[in-house]
N, C-alpha and C positions, 0 to 999 in steps of 0.2 A: 384274667388276672396274670400276674407275672409268674413264669414257670421257674425262674431262678431268683432267689432272694439276693438283691444286689448288695445289701449291707453284709450279709454272710459271705458272699462271694469275695468282696473287697477285703473283708477281715481275714478270710482264709488265704488270700493272695499275699497279704502283708506278712502273715506268719511264715508262709513258704519262702518269701524273699529273705526273711531274717535267718531262717534255718540254713539257707543255701549261700549265705554271705561268703564271699571269697571264691565261690565256685561258679558254675554255670547257672544262669537265671532259670527258674522253673518255667516250663512252657505255659503260655496263656491258655485258659480254658474258654471254649466257645460258649457264648451266652445266647440262649434262644430268645425269640421275639416275645415281647409283652403283648398280650391280647386282652383287650377291654371290651365289655359289652355295654353299649349305650342304648337306652330306650327313648324313643321320641314320643311326644304327645300328639303326633300327627299320623293318621292312617294313610294319607295320600295328599295330593295337591301340592301347592307351591311351597308350603312350610316344610313338608317332608323333603322336597328338593333342596331347601335351604339347609336342613340338617345334614343331608347327604353331601352337600358342597363343603361344609365344615369338616366332616369326617374324611372326605377325599383329600382335602388340604393336609390334614394331619398325617394320613397314611402316606401321601406322596413325599412329604418333607422328612418323615421318619426313616425312609429308605429301608424298611423291613424290620427296624428295631422296635417299632410300635405299630400295632394294628387295632383299629376300632371297628367293631361290628355293630352296625346300626340296626336296631330292632324297631318295628312299627308299634303304634299305639296298642296298649293292652297285651303286648307279647308276653310279658312276665307278670306285671301288676297293672292295676288301673291307674289312670293318670293322676288321680288324687292321692295315690300311694307311692308315687315315684320318688319323691324326695326322701321319704322314710326308707324306701328300699335302697337308695344310694347311701343314706346314713348308716344303715345296718350292713352294707356290703352285699346285699342280694343282687343289686346292680352296681356296676362300676361307675356309671355315669347316666345322665339323662339330659334331654333337650326339651325345654318348655319355656314358660314365662312366669315371673314372680307372682302374678295375680292368681295362679293356680294353687298356691299354698297360702293365700291370703288369710285363711281361717286361723292359722297359727299366730299371726301377728298382723294387725292393720298396717304396720310399718313396711311390710313386704311390698304393698301396693305402691309405696312411694318410689320404689326402684322400678319405674316403668309405667305405672298407671296412676300417677298422683296428680295433684292440682297443677294447672298451667300458670306459670309466672311469666308468661310472654315468651317462653322458650319452646323449642321443638325437641324431638328425641335426640338429635345430634348434640344439643347443648346439655341434655341430661347425662348422656354418656361422657361428655367432657367433664361434668361434675363428678361422675364416678371415678374417672381416671386422674383428674387433676384438681378436684375441689374437695377431696376428703370423703367422697361417697363410698369408695371401696372399703376404706377403713371403718366407716360406720356400718357397712354391711357385714364386715367380718365381726364387728362387735355384736351385731344382732345375732349372728350365727352362734357366737359364744354364749350369749344370753339364753338362747333357745337350746343350747347344748346339742347342736347339730354337727355331726362329723362330716362336713362337706366343704369343698372349695368351689367357688363359682366364678365364672367369667361372663361378662355381658357383651352382646354384640347385636348388630343388625338394627340400627335405628329406624323404626317404622314411621311412615307418614301418619298424620292425624287420622284416626279412624272415623269413618262416616257415622253420622247419627243413626243411619240405618233405614230399614224398610217399614213402611206404614201403609195402612189401608187407604189413606188420603194424604194429600199434600198438607204439610205442617207449615202454617204461616204465623202461628202464635203459640207461645208456651202453654196457654190455657188448654189447647187441644190435647196436650199430653197427660193432663190430669186424669188419673184413674186407669190409664192404659196398662195392660200387663205386658212387660217389656223384658227382654233378655239382655243381660250384660254380666260382667264379672268384676271382682275387686272392689276398690273404693268407689268406682263408678256406680255400683249398686246403691251405696249410701247417698250419693249425690242425687240420683234420679228418684229415690224414695223421698228425699227432701223436696223435690219438685212435684210430688204428688203421684208419681207412677207406682205401680205394683211390680216389683222386680223379681224375676226368676233367673237363677244362675244355672245354665245348661251347657254341656259340652257342645262343641261345634256341630258335630254330626246329628244332634237332636234338634237343632234350631228350626230347620225347614219343616220337619214333620210336626213340631209343636205349633208352628204358625198355621200350617195347613189344617190341623185338627181344631184350632181355636183355643188351645191351651194358652197361647200368648197372642197379643194383638200386634206387636211390633218387635223388632229385633235388630241387633247389630252383631257382627262378628269381627271383621277386621279390615277388609279391602275388597275391591271389585272382583278380583280373580277368585278368591276363596268363596265369596258370596255367590258368584256365578256357578262355581263348581258344586256348591250346596243346592243349587236350584232355587235360590230365593226369588228369581224372576218369575217362577211359576206360581208363587203364592202372593206376590205383591208387584205392583207396577209403579210404586212411588218410593224413590231412593234418594235419600238426603245425604249429601256429602258435607263435610266440615262439622266439627263438634269439639267441645271441650271436655266431654265426659271421659275420653281416653285420647287425649291429643298428643300423647307421647308414650311409646312402649318399645321394648326390645326383647330379644331372647335372653334366657339364662341357660348356661351350660354348667351343670354341677357334676363334680367328681367326688367319689369317696375320698376323704382326706388322707386316710392311711395309705390307700392305693396311690394317690397322687404323690405323696411324700416319699414313697418307696421308689419312685422313678428317678432315673439319672437327671441331673439338672438340665441337660440339653433337651430331654424329652418333655420335662415340665415347661420349658420355654416354648417348645413347638405347640403344645396345647394352648398356651397363653397367646402366642403371636398368630396362630391360625385363627383364633377368635377375633383378633383385631383385623386381620386381613378379610375375614368374612363380612365385616361391616361394609367395606367398600363393595364387595361382590354383591351383597344383598341389595344395596341401593341401585347399582347399575342394572342388575338382573330384574328385580321386582318392579321398579318404577315403570319400566317399559311395558311389562306384562299388565300391570294395573291399568295403565293408560289405554292399552289396546282393548282390554276386556271391558272397560267402561264404555268405549265406543260401540263395541258389540252389543252390550246390554241396551244401549240407547237406540242404535240404528237398526239392529237386526231382531231384537227381542222385545221391542215396544215398551221399554222402561222409561218412565219420566224421571229425569235426573235434575235435582234441584240443589242449590246451595242453601244450607240451613240459615234461616234469617238471623241477623245479628241480635234481635230481641230475645230469641231462644238461647243463643250462646251467652248473652249477658245474664239471663236467669240462671244458667248453669254456673257461671262464675260466682254469683251470689250464693248459690247452694253450696258450692265448694267452700266458701268462707265459713259457712255455718258448720259443715262437717269437719273441716280442719280445726276450727276453734274447739269444737266439742271433744274430738279425740285428743288434741294436744293437752286439754285440761285433765284428761284421764290417764294419759301416757306420756311421762316426761321424755322418754327416748324418742317417741314419735315427734314431739315438739322440737327436740334437738336436730333431727333430720330435716324437718321443715325449715328451721332457721338457717341451717347450712345450705340448703338449696336456694333459699331466698337471697342469701349473701352472694352466691355464685351468679345467679340469674341477674341480679341487679347490676353487677359490674359488666358481665359479658354481653347481655342484651342491650345495655346502654350503647356500647360500641357498635354492635351489629345493626341496631335500629337506626343509628345515625349514618352508618356507612352503606348499608344495602340500598341500592336504587330500587325504584318501583318497577319490578320485573313485569307486572301485569300491564303497565303503561307501554313497555317495549313490545310485549306480546300483541296487544291490541293494535299498535302501530303497524305491525307486520301482517297480522292475520285477521284483524277486526275483532269486535267484541263478541 
């Protein structure tokens, strides 16, 4: 937290200047650094590295005027309590994903783990910044009376369908399976006939090993390998619409954020934007390398999820979105805003983007 209240400092400086008018200016007072504590939802692995990269950017750019101390998962509160802790000022900030507080409002899941309208995480972040998404999120915060300011960054690739005991060739094979996921994806897969369990990342592998769940997803090949999923399953399905776009949310206590000098507020905001590029460059290479390791060194069978399964997911999404939109007018507003953005932007991108797979296979084979 800030050791010197900036508003009181500036107010005092103004009075001093008035009192000494016509004489020598009062000497400037030194202002000590602002220290913030941020808890991450990650105990280790590549996502903790991503959180560290954001914090490092802020600390480097602030030049000693602002310092964030990053705390690992459960350091102060449980992950499920982090947003409330930031709201109350127990924590100054946290690094997580919106799906982790989905229980407060299903609309939270639309900011990262919502339905796919033909767009990727990159375009959803475009909607946040230039399509009215941030304004709608701020409105949601006000509706929920949460004293937080949030920035979104690090557009993630589509998450794999995950790990199964056998190869999935048809959606019917998923019926009745006990499966781990989070956010609105749970509703979608329930609609498809699965039995869904929402577990934190570190509990996924033990749950599958013990038989508590039959199948699971987390996020990416690197994290999945770190969790040891290859030790409980040899059938890994990439590509899915259950969470085809997601990104990090970095939340700050609003009172703390607004007490900062404008230039420090800007550093927190622009470091978030910069971390989006770093995340893509850093994580994409790691994911690709770890997928090869899983396949070539650890005996994992890697498949692309059949289009028939992904079509069934889209149909389930339609049912879930229509149901919640009928129950929650604000949810429906966010969906319509997203559709309007995706229809225009993806029309251009789909027309303009060449078939990169064609070029890849021309060079490297199928």
